[in-house]
C-alpha positions, 0 to 999 in steps of 0.5 A: 477550499483552499484554506481548508486544504492548507489546514488539512494538510497542517494537521496531518502533518502536526498529527493534531487529531482533535484540530482536524476534528474540529476542522471537518466538523466545521466543514460538515457536508463539505468535507468528503470533497474537502478530503478528496481534494487533489491540490498541488500547492503548498504540498507536504511532501516534495514528491506532490510536485510531480505526483499529486497525493489526497490527504488520505494518502498523505495520512498513510504515508506519514504513518498517522493511524488516527488521523487516516481513520478520521479521515475515512470517517469524514468520507475519504475515499479509501480507494482514491488513486495517486495521480501519477503511479495510480497507488491506492491508500492500500498499495502505501499502508502494504509497502509501509507493512502497516497492520493497523492501517491496513486493517482500517482502510478494508474496514472502510472498504479498501479494495483488496485487488485494486490495480496500479498503473504497473497492474500491481496489487497490494499484496505485490507491495507486501511481499517486496516491503522493505519494512516488513524485511526488516522488521523481520515480520510478514503480518500485512502479507499474511493479513492479505493473503488470509482475507483475499482470494486464494489465487491472489499468491499468483497474480500477475503484475504488467510484467508477468511478475507474481508477488513471489517473484517480488519477493524473491527479487528483493531478497525477502525470505520469509515472505517468499516461504510464506507464499509458497506455502500459501499456494504460490508457485516457484514455476510461474513465468513472467513475461521474459520466461524467468520464474521465481526459482530462476531469480532465486538461482541468481540472486541468493540460492547459496544464501537459502534453499527456497523450495520446501 
C-alpha cells in the first residue's frame, strides 16, 4: 500500500493523468482504499506534517482538475474531511474559486452543506475567497447560491458569522453585494453582537456604501 501511495502522490504532483489511470487500473478493486488512505510520510506539501490530506484533497489544492475527476471516478471520497480542520475538498475548491473543480465534486456527490471544525460551509469560503477577490469574479459563490438552499446565504458558523460577515471582513465588495442581492442581511448578528453593517462601518464604509 505504501508503494502505491508514493506513486499516487508522484502522479498527482506531476499532473500525470495517464500514469495515474494505469496505476489505478492495476490496483483494481483496491483503488478506493488506496485513494482514501491517510498518509503521513513523504507528503507532497509541508503542511501535511501538521494536517494530513487525502489524495483527493491534494488534487484540489494543486488544482489538478483532470486528476481530481480520475480519483473520484475510481472511488475517491468527495466528502472526506481533512484530519485537523475537517475541510472537505469542496471547502478547498470554493476557497480557490475553481468552478471546474466545484462542478466535478458536486457531480460526484460532494455535500454542499458539509461543515468544517468551525461549522463553516463551502459558501463561507467562497464568500471570502482571496482568489475570487483578486480575479474579480464570484462564479463559485454564484454557483453555490444557485444550487444550494435559499437560507444558505445566512448560514452561521461557530462564531455566528454568516457568509456576508466573511465577505465584508476581507473587503470582498462584489461578493458582499451579490449576497445581499441573494437574501443575506446586513443586520444579522454574530455571537459578538456584530452585524455585517457594523463590520463594514469599521472597515471600509469610506470606500463604498454596501447597502442597495
